C-alpha positions in Angstrom: 14.5 7.0 6.7 17.6 6.8 4.5 17.3 4.9 1.2 19.8 2.2 2.3 17.8 1.4 5.4 14.6 1.1 3.3 16.4 -1.3 0.9 17.5 -3.6 3.8 14.2 -3.3 5.6 12.4 -4.6 2.5 13.6 -8.2 3.1 12.1 -8.1 6.6 8.8 -6.7 5.2 8.5 -9.4 2.5 9.3 -12.2 5.0 6.7 -10.8 7.3 4.1 -10.7 4.6 4.8 -14.3 3.6 4.4 -15.4 7.2 1.3 -13.3 7.8 -0.3 -14.8 4.7 0.3 -18.2 6.1 -1.1 -17.3 9.5 -4.0 -15.2 8.3 -7.6 -16.1 8.8 -8.1 -15.8 5.0 -8.0 -18.9 2.9 -5.4 -19.1 0.1 -8.1 -18.7 -2.5 -8.9 -15.2 -1.1 -5.3 -14.1 -2.0 -5.3 -15.9 -5.3 -8.5 -14.0 -6.3 -7.3 -10.8 -4.8 -4.1 -10.8 -6.9 -5.6 -12.7 -9.8 -2.9 -15.3 -9.7 -2.8 -19.0 -10.2 -1.8 -21.1 -7.1 1.6 -22.2 -8.5 2.5 -18.7 -9.5 1.5 -17.3 -6.1 3.6 -19.8 -4.3 6.5 -19.1 -6.6 6.2 -15.4 -5.8 6.1 -16.1 -2.0 9.2 -18.4 -2.3 11.2 -16.0 -4.4 9.9 -12.9 -2.5 8.9 -11.3 -5.8 5.6 -9.6 -5.2 5.3 -6.3 -7.2 4.8 -3.0 -5.4 1.2 -3.0 -6.4 0.7 -6.5 -5.1 2.4 -5.6 -1.8 0.1 -2.6 -1.4 -3.0 -4.7 -2.1 -1.8 -7.5 0.3 -1.0 -5.1 3.1 -4.4 -3.4 2.8 -6.0 -6.8 3.6 -3.5 -8.2 6.0 -3.0 -5.1 8.1 -6.3 -3.2 7.9 -5.7 -1.2 11.1 -2.3 0.0 9.8 -3.8 0.8 6.4 -6.5 2.9 8.0 -3.9 4.8 9.9 -2.0 5.3 6.7 -5.1 6.6 4.9 -5.9 9.0 7.8 -2.3 10.4 7.8 -2.3 10.9 4.0 -5.7 12.7 4.2 -4.4 14.9 7.1 -1.3 15.8 5.1 -3.4 16.7 2.1 -5.7 18.8 4.2 -2.8 20.7 5.7 -1.4 21.2 2.2 -4.8 22.4 1.0 -5.2 24.9 3.8 -1.8 26.4 3.2 -2.4 26.7 -0.5 -5.8 28.3 0.0 -4.3 30.8 2.5 -1.8 31.8 -0.2 -4.4 31.8 -3.0 -2.8 28.9 -4.8 -5.9 27.0 -5.9 -6.8 24.6 -8.7 -9.8 22.6 -9.9 -11.1 20.3 -7.1 -11.6 17.3 -9.4 -8.1 17.6 -10.8 -6.6 17.8 -7.3 -8.5 14.8 -6.0 -7.5 12.6 -9.0 -3.9 13.6 -8.7 -3.9 12.8 -5.0 -5.5 9.4 -5.5 -2.8 8.5 -8.1 0.0 9.8 -6.0 -1.0 8.0 -2.8 -2.7 4.9 -4.2 -6.1 5.7 -2.7 
């Protein structure tokens, strides 16, 4: 996807998150605790569409668990494919270092 498309799609995403929060089976307190925010600040973020990237990742994980699971599986599959190719070409490194780098890169 081109960068400009991503920028314009973000507004749709944040609006969907706001609506999905309102329609979710979770009580508001769940999201307040999840994001460690006060009620007024949470509502302000919703109104102004100002959730941080980390907050959006955390919200999406809880609002869309099936999609998040698909994302995790796809990331793991990509990493496995990459690992197989590196092993076949003798490009290896310490396992613990590789796992920690992957977790940071993919937010897992």
